[in-house]
N, C-alpha and C positions, 0 to 999 in steps of 0.2 A: 504493500500500500504506500510505500515511501517513494514518491516520484518528485524529488526535490526541485527539478527544473520547472515544475508547474506551481511552486509555492509562492505565496506572498505572506509569509508567516507574520512579519512585523505588523502589517496593517490589520490582519485578522485578530491577532492577540490584543493589540491596543484597543481595537473596537469592542471586542467581546468583554474585556475587562471593564470598560466603561458601561456597557449595556447590561452587565450582570453584577455590578460591584456590590450591591447589597447582598445578593445571593452568595457572592464570593466570600464576604465577611462571615456569613452564617455557615458556610461550608467549612471554613478553616478555624473558626472560633465558636466553641460549643455554646457559650452564653452571649453571643454577639448582640442579640436583641435586647439583652439587659445591660450591655456595656455601651453600645453605640446608639446615638440618636439617629435612627435610620429614616426619620421623617425629614431631616434636614438634607439639603443637596450636598453632594460631594464636590470638592474643588480639586480638579486635576491640574497639577503643577508641572506639566511637561516642559514648558519653557524655562521655568525656574531650575528644573533638574538639568536641562541642557546647558544652562549658564554655569552650573557647578561642574559639570562633566561634559565639556564640548566634545563632539566626535573628532576622531583623528583626521588630519589633513588628507585630502584626496580619497576619503572613504576607506583608508587602510585599517587593517586590524579587524578582529571579530566584533560584530555588532550584536547587541542584545536588545530585548524588549524591556524597557524600564517604565514604570508608572509610579509617580509620586503623588499621593492622594491625601488631601486634608479630610479627616473624618472626625466629626464632633461626638463627644461623649454624652452620656445621659445624666451625669451628675451636676449639671447646671453650668452657668457661666459661659465663658468663651474657651473652655478647655477643649483640646483636640489632640489627636495623634496624627503622625505622618506615617502612612504605611508604604513602604517601598517594596514593590513586587518586581522580581526579575524572572523572566521566563527564558531559559537557556535551552536551545534545542540540540546543542552539541557541546562537547567538553571544552572546545576552544583551546586556550593556552593553559588550562588547569589552574587558573589564578582566581577562581570565583570567590573563595573565602576572603582573600586579601582585598579584592574589589568591594565586596560587601562591607568590609570594615571601613574602607575609605569612604564609601557612600554614607555609612552611619555617622562617622565623625564630622564630615563636612555638612551634612544635613542638620545634625544636632547643633553644630556650632552656629549655623546661620539662623535656625528657627527657635532654638532653645525650648524644644518640646519633646515629649516622649516619642519614641519611634518603634514601630513594630515592623521588622524586616522579614520578608518571605521570599525565598528563592524556589521557583517551580522548575524542576529539572525534567526536561522533556527529551533527553537524549536516550540512546539505546545501550549505554554502557552501565550494566547492572552494578558494578563495583564502585562507580564514581558517585560519591554521595557526600560532598562537603557540607559541613554545618558549623564548623568551629575555626576560628583564626587565632593562633597562639604566637606570641612574640616574647622572647625571653633574653635578657642580657644582664649578667652580674647582679642577680637578685631582684631585678625588676621584671615583672611578668604582666603581659597583657593577654587577657583571655576573652574573646568575643564570640558569643554563640548566637546564631540566628535560626529562624524557622526554615527548614529545608524539606521540600516535598518532592519525592521522587515518583513520577508518574508510573514508571515501569514496575515499581514495587506494589502498586495498588491492586486490589482484588476486583476483578471484573464483575463478579456476582454482587458484591457489596455496592459497587457503583450503580448497577442496574436497579438495585432496591432502594437507593437513596433518592428521595423525591426532590431534593434541592436541584434547581435547574443547572447550577454550575457543574453538577456531577456529569452532565451530558458533555460539557467541554472536556473534562478529564477523560471520560470514556472515549470520546473521539480521538483524543491525543494518544491514549493507550492503544487503541486499535490500529492507529497509524504506525506505532512503533512495532507492534507484534505481527502485523500483516504486511510484509514487504514483497514487492515485485509480483503482485497478484494481477489477474486479468481485469479489464474494465467491467466485465459482467459481475465478477465477484465483488469488486469495489462498489458497484452500484447496489448490490444486495446489502452490503454493510451500511451504505448511506441510507437506504430505506429502513434498516433496523434502527439506526440512530435517529431518524426522523420519527419513528414510532416511539422511541424513548422520549424524545422531546415532547411529543403530543400528549404523553401520559402524565406530564407534570404541569402544575398550575403556574402561570406567569402572565405578564401583560404582553400586549401586542409587540411593543418595541423589543422586549427581551426575546420573544419568540422569533422575531425577524433576525436578530443578531445571532441566535443559536443556529437558525436555519442556514445562514450564510457561512457560519463557521464550519458546520458539519458538511456542507456542500463543497466548500472550496479549500478546506485545510489540506486535503490531498486532492490534486486535480486528476481528471481522467486523461489517459494517453490520447484518446480520440475525443475531440471536443464535441463530436456528434452525440456521444454518450451522455454528455452533460445536458444537451437539449432534450434527449429522451427522458432522462431522470427528472428534469424539471416539469416536463409535460405529464409524467406519471404522478408527480406530486399534485399538480393542478387537478388531475382527475380524482385523486383522493379527497381533495378539498371540495370539489364540485364547483370551483371558481378559481380565478387567478388573483388571489389576494396577497401572495407573497412576492415581493420584488425579486426578479431574476438575479442570479449571482453576478452576471456580467454588468447589468445595470447598476447593481449595488456598488461594485468595486469602482466603476467609473465615477459614480456619484461621490464616493469617498475621496477619490483622487482629486476631483474638482473642488470639494469642500476644504481640502488641505491648503488651498491657496496657491497651488503651483501654477504659475502663469508666465507669460512672456516678459522678458526684462528681469527675470529672477536673478538672485545672487548665485554665485558659483555652486555653493553647497546645495541650494534648492534645485538648481538645474541638474546636478548629478543625481539627485533623488528622483526627479521627474524622468530622467533617462532610464534609471533602474526600473521604475514602475512601468514605463512604456515598454521596455524589453520584456518584462514578465507578461504584460497584456498581449504583446505580439506573439509570444510563445503559446498563449492560450488560443490564438486564432481570432481575436477580436478584430473588427473592421478598423482599418487605419484611421479613418475619419473620426470614429468614436474615441480612439486612443488620443488623437490630437485634441479633441474637445476636453477630454478628462485630464490631460496632463499639461496642456498649454504649449506643447511642442508642435512644430510644423509637420505637415504630412511628409515633406521631403526628408526631414530629419528622421522621422520614424521609419520610413522605407529603407534608410541606410543602416539601421540598427541590425546587428547580428549577434 
């Protein structure tokens, strides 16, 4: 099921975390409803995070999905915590624990608030499970422990019985890891199964749309015609066309990210990367140009 050439993991993870964040908190914290004031809106501090940890020049280095979120507590006042979530789909340089510590002290220094840090490990290396950073020199010891959640270690049966909508996100990721190099027909069967899992849980329309797009596109079909068949089969199940198509959704997300002509160098590189993924999907060049702000000529030259 792992067809990395068809993935746009960063966009999907960032979107699904925002669309399911209340469920995310309840999934990872047993008494979340008693701790967090879930009636208050969440504040996603992506720009603030990037100002603390700017991407490396020319897009070099391993990139990760980071979400810094302000979450208010139930004990009154203006108290809040900052939850840092890192979704890592590969081991990268093996420096996750050190990076998590650097995230912690810089965020803590700037905001002076409690921080709950969670690393979601979506790689296929069963033995890779960092959760502690230790530094020691001449009697001085630093010991930093963070929440670490290994998708590959999760029980599929337990995820299926968990009615929290975020469990479908984890189940989708788990099945992507454990079902590699399968046929499009088998992949389509898995996506139908995930769709049924989604429909068996209570959630609002926005959350359902987010989950649908995540399970549909987290791993792409080899033949894009199969995607069309899958979406038409879903429409028949619904009896109507009430869920936005995946291609339409991704183009809409790209357009809303503010990627347009006259962009700075870093934004332009991001637009080119997104356009290349969409081109691999087989989306029409004109639609890609509309969604990314690149010219048709630029997109046609991408390989």
